[in-house]
N, C-alpha and C positions, 0 to 999 in steps of 0.2 A: 679303662686303661687308655692313656694318651700316648701317641707315638710322635716323636719329634725327629726330623731329619736334619742331620748336619753333614756337609759334604765329606764324602769318603768314610764317614763313620756313622753308625746308627746307634742311637741311645733309646732304650725302652724305659719309660717311666711307669713303674708298676703302681697298682692301686694303693699299696702300702707305702709309697713314697720312695722306695729304693730304686737305684738305677743299675742296669746291666748294660755294659758296653761291649760291642763286638767290632773288630777291625773290618777293613774293607773286604768285600768278597773277592776271593782269588780269581785271577784271570783264567779263562778256559784254556786248556792246553791245545796245541796245534800239532798236527802230524804231517811231516813232509817226507817225500820219497824221491830218490834219484835212481836212475838206471845208468850203468856204465858197461858198455856203450849204449846209446839210445837207439842204435840201428846198425845194420850191416848185413852181410851175406849169410844165408843159411848153410849149414847149421850155425845158429847164432847163440852164443852163450853170453848171458847178461847177468851181472851182479846187481842186485837191488839192495839199496841201503835206505833205511827209514829212521827218522829221529823224532822223538816226542819232546816238545819244548813247552815250557810254561806249566801252569798248574802247581798245586801244592804237593810236595813230596810225601806228605802224610795223608793225602786224600785216598780213602779206601776204594773209591771207584776207579782209581788208576793203578791199583795194586794187583799183582798177579794176573796180568792180562795174557790172553791167548792171541797169538798172531795168526791170522788167516790170510794167506796169499792166494789170490785168484788170478790164474793165467788164462782165463776164458774157457779153456778146455780141461783144466785140472785145478784142484785145490791142494794147497799144502798147509797143514795146520801145525803150528809150533806151540805146544802147550808146555807149561812149566809146573814143577812142584815147588811151591813157595812156602817159606816159613811164615807164620802169622806176623802181620805187620807190627803188632804191639811187641813182638819179640825182637825188634831190630831189623826187620826186613826192609828192603829198599825197592823203589819203583824202577822197573826196567825202562830205560830211555832210548835204547838203540835196538833195531831189529834188522836182520839181513838174511838174504837167501840168494841162491843162484839158480837160474833156469835156462834150459836150452830150447830154442824154438827151431823145430825141424822143417816147418812149412813156411812159405812166404806169406806175408800179410801184415796188416797193421793191427797191433794188439793193445788192448787197454788192460793193464795189470793193476789190480787193486790190492790194498792191504787194509784189512779191518781188524782193529783191536777189540776183542770181546772179553767180557767178564761175566761169568755164569751164563754163557750162551747168549748174552745180549750185547749188541754192538755199542761200543763206547765212542770210537772214532774211526773214520774211513777216509782214505785218500787214494789217488791213482796216478799213474804215469802212462803215457803212450809210447810204444816202441814199434820200430819198423823192421821187418825181416824180409830181405829180397833175395831173388835168385841171381847169382852172379852172372854177368854177361859173358859172351864169348870173347876171347882175346884175339886181336889181329896179329898175324905172324909177321 
């Protein structure tokens, strides 16, 4: 079998002389997370918003993902019951949660998207929780 490479397209020439063409490989998806607000006084309630961009909507590796939020001292797992992809299911692209930090500190909050207990994508954001200062009279 001989393999020829053409930019953005691959053509396989089989021994029997037939050709099979495949389109370009889909871009790997990215996962971005934002914290609103990114810091403040304790108790500090923060909303976390994450968005999955890129990738193929029909990619089974991106389908029916479990969102695992790690707040350094606790985990929040958001699992979904999903219809089979071949039955018209869609890929979830947005993830969100809210968390309250009761103690001061700098925290690294991560989101891992898992499929069948294997990490697919991970991202993180840092937040800062402080003790409010004394007010001057």
